[in-house]
N, C-alpha and C positions, 0 to 999 in steps of 0.2 A: 504494501499500498502507500500510494506518494502521502508523503508529509511536506507539508508550509514551514511547520516550525511557527507561525508567526508567536509575536511576541506582548503584551499586556502590562504596565506597571500600574502600580495602587499608590500613590504615596500617602501619609498621616501627615497635616503639620500641626504643629501648634501657634497659635498668636500671642504676640508679648506685645504691649506698649512700648512705643518708643522712648521713653522720659524714665518710666520708673523700670522697663525692663522685665518686667513680672509678668504673669500671665491676662489674660483680656479677654472677654465677652467677644464673640464677632458678633455686631449688629447685625439685625435683619436685615435692612437695607445693603449692606456691604453683602449679606450671602444672596440675598437676591439681584443684585448687580452681578456677581458670580457667576452665579445659573445661568443669567440671561448671554454673559462673554462665552461662557465655557460650553453651552448648550450639552446640558445633561452630563457633561465630564468633571461636575464640582456637587459635594454633598456636606449638610454638615455631619460632625460624627458624635458617639455616642458623648464627650463633655462638652461643654459651650465653649470651652477655650479651642476646640478644636476643627479641624476642615479638611476632608480628603478632596483629593484627585485622582483622576483614571485614566489614562492614554485609549486609545481609539485602538482596537486591534492592526498592530503594524506587521511589517512583512519583515523589515530589517531593526539593527540594533541604531542604524542611521533614521529611519522614520521614528523611534520610540523616540530618540533625541529632540527632532524638531520637536513633537507633541508634547512631550515633557516641557520643555523649554518654555513652550508659550502658556502652558497653566502655568506653571510656577510665575513668572510672568508677570500674568493675570490674575493671580491670587496677590503678589507684591503689590500689584497696581492699586487694586482696590483695595488691600489692605493699608496703603500708605494714605487714603486718602481720610481715613479714620485716626491715624497718627498711631498703626498698627504695623508688625510684621511678623511672617512667618516663618518659623523655623524648623528645619527638619531632622529632627534628633527626638533619641525614643525616650530619655526623661528631662524634665526643665533642673537646670542647676539649683535650682532654691528655690522652686513656689511650693506651697502648702496643699499637699491633694484636700485638706478636712475644706478648705473655703469653696472648692469646684463643686459647679453642680451640671446635673446628666439635663443634655437636651430634653425638649417635652415633645416628644413626638413619640408616637406609638409602639413602635419598635423598643425606643430607648425605654420607656417607661416599663413593657414587658419585661426589659432586659434587668433593668432595676430591681423590679421585684423578684423575680427568678432571683440572682445571685446575691439579692441583702448587701449586706456589709462588705462583700470583697469588691463590687462593683462601686463602691464610694472609691477606693485606690487606683482605680484603672486610668489613671492619669500618666498615659504611654501612648506612644506612636509607633508603627510598624512600616513595613512596604511590603506589598506581596507580589508576585511574580506569575502571570500567567503564562504556559505553552500550550501552543496548540497539540493537539492529540484526539484524533475525532474519532477514534477507535475505543470504547470503552473497556475492552478486555485486555487493551493494550494499555494503558495507564494506568489499569491495577496492578498490571506485569512489573511494570517499571519502579511502581512506589518502593517497593523494598531495597528498589535498587539503588534510586538516589538516596532511601534515605543515608548511605552512608556516609553521603557527600553535604548533608545539611550541619553539620557540626561546622565543614570548612565554612559555609555561607555565613554562619553567625559571627565566628572569628574575624572575617574579614569586615565583617560590619560593623562593629560593635562600637554602640552611640552613646551607653548611659552610662556614665559611670559616677554619675550623681544622684543623689534622692534626698530632699526637705533639706539642700545644702550642706549634704555631711557627702565623704568619699566614699563608695561602699565596698572599697577596692575590689569591686566586680569589674567585667568591661561592661555587660550587659545586665543592670541591673532589670531592665523593663521584663525580663522573663523571669524573672523570679516574683514580679508581682502577674503576670498573662499567668502562670504556671498554678497560679490559687484558682482559677478557673477550672471547672470541669468540663472534659471532653479536650482537654489541651495535649500537647507531648509529640512526641515520634507517634505515628499509627500505626496500629496494628497491621500484621501482615496477612493480607487477604489472597485466598488460591483464587477467586474469580470475580467477577463483575455478581454474578449473585449473589455470592458469601456476602460483599460488601453490601448489597440492596438488605440481604438478610438481617444483616447485623445493625445495619443505620434505618433500617425500616422499622426495628423493633420496638425502639422510641418513638419514631413519629405514631406507628400504632399506638401504643400507650400514650398519646400527647404528653408525653414527656418533654420533646421538643419539634416544632413546627416541622423543621426539615432540617435537612443537612448544612445551611448556613451555620447552624448553633453547632456544628462540629469545629473546634477550632484547632486543629491536629496541624502539627509544623507543617505536615502538605497532604492536602486532598485533593481528590476529583473534585472542579468546581460545581456546584449546584447551579449554576448559570448557564456556564460554558465548556465548551467540546475540549476544558484545559486542564493540565496538572497544576494547582496551585498552589506556590512554594511561598510559605507563611514565617518562617523561622526567622526571619533579618530584622533587625535594630534598623530606622530609616538613616538614610546618609544625607550631611548637609550637603555635601559637594552633588550636583549634579550627574557629573563625571563618573564620581564613583558608583552613583545607583546603576548606571547605564553598564557599567564593567561588570557588578553582579548578576545583571538582568541577562547580560550576555554569556557571564559562565554558566547559568543556570540553563539559556535556551541550548549551550555545547554540551552542558552535560545531556542533555535527555537527547539531541541530535545523534552523541557518543553509544548511548545504549541501547537507542533503536537501531544504529546500527550495529552494534555485537547482536543484538535480536537478529534480524536480515543473517548473519552469517552461521545461525544459531548456538552462538557464545550466549552469554551474561558475566554481570558483574557478581562476584559473589556474595551472596546474601549473610549478614550479620546479628548475631543477637541483637536485642535490643537494648539488653543490659549492657553490652561491650559499646555501642553507639551512644548511648546513654550516658558513658563516661568520658569519650570526645566530647559531645553537648555540653558538658560539666566546665571542662576543661576550656572551652570557646566562651563561655557563659562567665567564669572564673577571670582567664590569664587574656582575651581575643586572640591575638597572635603572638603574645608575649611568651608563651613556656612551650609551645610546640603542642603536635596534638599524634594519638597513637595511630600507626600507623597498622596496622590488623595484618596485614600479608606478611608484613617483616617481622610485626610483632618488634616496634620501637618505637618509642615518642620521638618526632623529627620535628626540627623546627618547618612554622609553616614556609617559610621561603625554600625551603626542598621540597616541600609538598606540594607547593606553587610550580615549581622547576620542573617537578617529575607531571603534574596534571596539565603544562603549558602542553610538554611535549605530545602528554598521551591526546589533547584534545586539537592537533594544529591540521588536522584533516579537515576536523568538525570547524574551527575559527575560520577557515580559509575560505571551507565554503557559505559560511553564514555572514562571512565580512564584518569579522568580528573580531580578528586578531589585534589590534591597536587595543582594541579596550580591556580584553583579557592580560593584556602584557601589562598593564594599569595595575592589577590585580599582585604584583609581585611585586612592585614598588609600594603598595600600600602593606604588604606584608614585611616587608624590611624598612620602612621608617612609622609603622604605626598606623592604625586608624583615626575616627572620629575620638573614642575615649582618651591615645594617648595624646591626640592635640590639647584637648578640653582640661585635660591634666598639667601640660605644659604651660598653658592661658593661667592657669589656677596658680600652681605653682608662681610664676612671674608676677602677678597680682600680690600675693601674697607676699612675696620679698621687695617688693614696693610699697609699701603698707596702703593697697588701694582696694578694694572693694572685692574681691575673688569671684562671687558670684556675679557680679554686675558685668566683668570681664568676660566671662564667661560667655554670657548672653550675646556682648557684643560679637564674639568673634564667631560664633553661630549663625547671628546675621549675616555678617561676612561672608562667611562661607555659603549661605545658601544665595547670597546676589553674585556670588564669582564670576559662575560659568553663565550668568544669563546675556 
């Protein structure tokens, strides 16, 4: 079956006041203007200080760049009219989650009721990458293989070291918050599409969930589109980093499909082992390496990326994303947003400045750097 490997990217942003640099509520007029500008590609998120954008179905990473740049620019322009700015980061460095309120919308009212106190702490943002796979059976077959690489994606995307004004010592504190929800984490391994439907259908038939949009695994078949949806990543302040990560997801799926067509497959490892790498990525980002289960060694992320870039060469050439993937090697070597935020914080402390404000200013600059 010929696959086009179309791609779609969803990003969640926080809105901050340009003077206080604290979180701010998106005015209704701003949301209405954004929706008029972006024609259904923008929506409110769970909290009133959040906004979400989603690209169109894109044939290439180049197409995704054009669309996402347009979306980021439009949100920034409308926010500026209200003295606000978007930041693409998974946790605000110093905001207090207790003062935030959820968006009054039927879906979010229902979510708030269903999750209780857990929902109040959901002051987090992520990015989701969809890659088109038309055949349901193939999507299910690829899931346990792609799971191996989810910790790599998390490590490279980590952007949430701070929470409530404190350094959590984690690279991705967002995942700590998100994992408090039910139906999260690594997905189960299903033997068939029918088994997936039976398993998820049990909760739907019982009225526990309305549909599979309430299943928040790190990787899932999309409920809405014929895609595999990767959900483990922190959102990236820099546009080009978002695109590099999306290109990696697309190339990995093409590689796994290429192996399948040759009657080969990536080895499937137990979720217990993948979870250990997931934790290492969450705790250290790219700083302390991940376990290579094939060689049974802990390898630096730079080495793993070198190996992966070589393995994906055929796929990135076919997809036209070699430059984007090469950027990930640089991220592995120099650090992620979590690294840069800590540098800015340390410099501000040394200079006797307000470190939290310095980090937010840095995040505003990074959001706009590639626009």
